[in-house]
N, C-alpha and C positions, 0 to 999 in steps of 0.2 A: 535395645542394645544386646548384643550377643555376649554372654558371660562365660561361655563354655571354655574350660581350660585356662582361664585367667585366675589371678589372685586378687582378693578383695580386702577392703577395710570396712569394719563396722564399729560403731561406738556404743559403749555403755553410757547411758545418761539418765536423767530423771524425766525425760520426755517420752511420750509414745511416738514412735517414728518408724517409718518403713524406708529401707535402703535397697536400691536395686530391685524394685518391684516385689515379687513374692520370694525372692531368693533368701532374704533374711528379714527378720522383724525384731525391733528392739522395743520392749514393753516393760512397764511396771518396775521402774528403778533398776534397770539393768538385767532383769530376768530375760535372757536372750534365747530366742528360738532360731536354730540354724538348720537348714535343710541340705543334706547331701554333701556337706563339706566338713573338713577336719581342722582342728585347732593348731595354730602355731604359737610362737611366743608372743607375749604382750609388750606393747610399747605405750608409755604413759604420756598423755597430752594434757595441756592446761585446759581448764573448764571452758574458756571462751572459744577455743578451737573446737571442742566437742559440740558446743551449741551451734556453731556455724556449720559444722559438718553435718549435723542432723537436719539441716534445712534442705539438703539436696541429695543427689545420688553420686555414686562413685564413678570417676572417670577411669580410663584404661591405663593410666600411668602409675604403676606401682612396681618397685623392684625390691627384692630382698637380697641382702648380703649377709651370709653367715646367720641366717634366720633373724636378722635385725633389719629394720627399714633403712634403706639408703635414702630414698625420697618417695613422696607420694603426692599426687595432685588430686584434689577433689573438686568437682565442678558443681556449682549450685544450679538448681532447676531454673532460677530466675535469670542467671547470667552464665550460660553454658561455657563461655570461653574463659571465664575467670579462674585463676588458680586460687584455691582456698587456703592451703597451708603447705608448708614444707616441713616434713618431719624432722629434718636436721636442726631446725631452729626451736623446736618445742622443748619446754621444761618438763621435768618429771613432777607430776602431782598425783598423789595416791588416790584422790577421790574420783578420778575419771580415767578410764582406760580405753585404749584402742587396741584391738587385736586383729591379727591377720588371719585369714582363712584360706587354705590352699585347695586347689582343685582336686588333688589326689589324697589318698588316705595317708595321714602322718602318724598313725598308730595301728597296731594289730591286736587281734584277740586270738588267743590260743587256748587249747584244752591241755591241762597238765594232769597226769594221772600217776598214782602210786602203783607199785606192783600188787598191792592188795586189791586194787580195783577202784579205790576212791579217786574221784576226779574233781577238778575245779577249773573254772574259766577265768583266765587272767588277761588283763589288757595292759599294754605298755606302748610308749611312744617310740618311733623308729630311731630317734636320736638318743634314746636312753641305752644304757649298757645292758647286756644280758643279765648281769648281776641284779639289776633292779627288777627284772621280770622274775628272776629266781626268788628274790626276797618276798615278792607278792605271792608267789606260789607257796612258799613256806607258810606264810600267814594264813592263806586260804585253806591249805591242807592241814594246818595245825601240826607241822613237823619241824624238826630241827635242820641242821646243816645237811647239804647234799649237793647234787649236781643235776643239771638238765641234760637229757639225752634225746637226740632226735630219732626219727624213724629208722635211720640207718645204723643206729647204735653208737653214733659219735657224740661225745660230750661237748656241749657248747662252752666256748670261752667266756667266762663271766665278765671279762674286761672288754670284750668286743662290743661295739655299737650294734644294736639290733639290725640297723639298716645294712650292715656289712655281712650279716649272716644270710643264710638261705631261707630263713623263716618267712612263711606266708600267712596271711590272715586265714584262720581256721585250722592251722596245723595242730597236730597232736604231739605232745612231748611227754616223756616219762621222767619223773623225779626220783632219782636214786638217793635214798637216805644214806648219809655217811656217818659212821661212828667216828668219835674223836680219834684222830690218828697221832700217836706219838711213837716215834721209833728211837732206838738207842743203840749206839755203839758201846764198847766197854767203858768209854769215858766221856760220852757226850749224848745230848738229846736233840731231836728235831721234831717240831710239832707243826701240823697244818692248822692254820687259823681259819676262822669262819669266812674270811674274804678270799681264801685260796692262797694266801701268802704263807711263808714259813718263818718261824723263829727258831734259833738254835742257841744252845748254851752248854757249858761244861769245859772240858779240856780241849784246847785247840789242836793238840796232837791227834785227837780222835774224831775230828770233824766238827768241832763246835763253832768254828769261824766260817760263816757262809757269806761274808760281806762281799766277796769278789763276784758272787753270782746272784745277789739279792735282787737286782733289777730283772733277772730272768725268772725268778721264783714267783710266778703268778699263775693263777688257775691250776694249782697243784692238786693232783688227784690221789697220789700214792707216794709214799716214801719207803725206801728200803735202806738198811744199814749193813755195811761190812764191819770188820773190826776197827777200821780207821777212817772210813769215809761213808758218805751218803749218796744216794741216787734218788731223784724225784721224777715221777712221770707227770707231765703236764696234760692239760685237757686236749691238746692237739696231737697227743701221742709222742711228742718229743721228750727228751730226757736231759736233765740238768744234774751235774755231779759236783761235789766239793769234798775237801778233806785231803788225806794223804794221796798224792798223785800216783805213787807206785802201787797203791792198794785199792785202786778204783776211783779215786777222787778226780782223776783226769781221764775224760772219755773222748778227748779231741780226735784220737786216732780212728775212732769208729763213729763219730758224730753224724756223718752223712748216712750211716746205716740205721741209726736209731730213729726210725720213723714208724708211726702206728704201733708203738710199743703197748702191749697188753698187760705184761706182768714182768716183774724183776725179782730175781732171787740172788742172795749173796752168800758167799763163803766168807771166811775171815779176811781174805786178802783180795777178793775179786767179785765181779758181778756177772750175771747172765740174764739177758732179756729175751722174752718171747715176743715176736712180732705178730701182726695180724695174719700174716700168711703162714704162720707156723714155723718160720725159721728162727734161728737163735743168734744173738750177737753177744760176744763176751769181751771183757776188758779188765784190767787190773794185773796182778801178779801172774805172769805166764805159767809158772810152775805150779800155781795153786788154783787153777781153773780159769785164769784170764785168757788163756790161749786154747781155743777149741778147733783150730785149723785141721788137726789130725782126724777129726770126726765130722767136719762140716758137711760132707756129702751125705752123712747119715741123719743129720739133724733136720728132718723134714716132718711137717705135720706134728710138731711138738705141742703137747697139750698141757704139760706141767713140768716144772723143774724143782728138784730138791737139792739141797746143798749140805755137805759135811764141812768140816773146818777148812779143808784144802781141796775139795773136789765137788763136782756136780754130777747129777744124773737127770737126764731128760726122758720123760715118758711120752712115747709117740702115740698116734691115734690107733695104731694096731695093737697097742698094749705092750709093745716091746720097749726096751730102754737102751739108752746110749750114755756112756759115762766118759768123763775126761777130768784132768787135773792130776793131783798127786796120787800116784799108784798106791802108795801105802795108806792113803786115806780114802780109798774107794774109787779113785779115778780109773782103775783098771778092773773091768768086770769080765775079762775073758774066761776066767775059771768057772763062771756060772752062765755062760752064754747059751748053754743048752736049756736053761730055764728062762727062755726069752719072753714068756707071757705070764709073769707072776702076779699080775694085778687082778 
């Protein structure tokens, strides 16, 4: 019988038995040897079904629905045409287990390293979330909270199933250790928890109420606070904001531009974000740094942003700087433009 590419059932039992020739062997009270195939979920069968199943070999009729058996037919060696059992009719019994084994790998093994050079090999199932892989890496490396970053420098979403990422068996990841992050406006706090979610507290006038965006606050990597609002960078480089709409809590007008965000800086009344391509996106109070349209053509290859109470300064790759916002608070640097490379 050709078993290539199919999916099979084997049983753990108290008997020594071979199923499907040399493909699997069940020996010594369930100590199972499996060759070339990967584990799927377990389905529990009554003992009498296990005993009968161990008398023969598996037929070709097995279907999986959501990683659970829909039905299976097992044909005995003595009576090849007979159907042995229907999984649908089986009761759950803890003492005997039937497991499915798939023809393709249902798990991956990756190498996870720290910036210090320490590495660990970690395994996880494809149906598990990236967060499970990250937790195993934390244990193996003996570190605290952090994030997994792939070879392109992108942070992996801890909530995403591994099978939906681009991870491949044998890939190398970097574990970036995170310090505990708590940000504060003048009257509220926002903290990133170990699972990448956010909790907020304090005076709602200063951004303490994040309930409207809680379902979006997942896999949060960084938080920045203005005087009355907060902005969070997620693992996919998008941004979630809350708090006073006029002072940066509402970023809907620029949301389509807030992609691949690398860094956010805040004045008291506005936010400025640096994107991966070195461009800058601003929002919040226009007069206090939220409007950078007058200098947008100059904001290229921005490496860093600093903020005063009501203005921003962007440092470019050529070490020149661009300013915007309240002129009285540093938004107008024309008087010192002859000192274009002060850094």
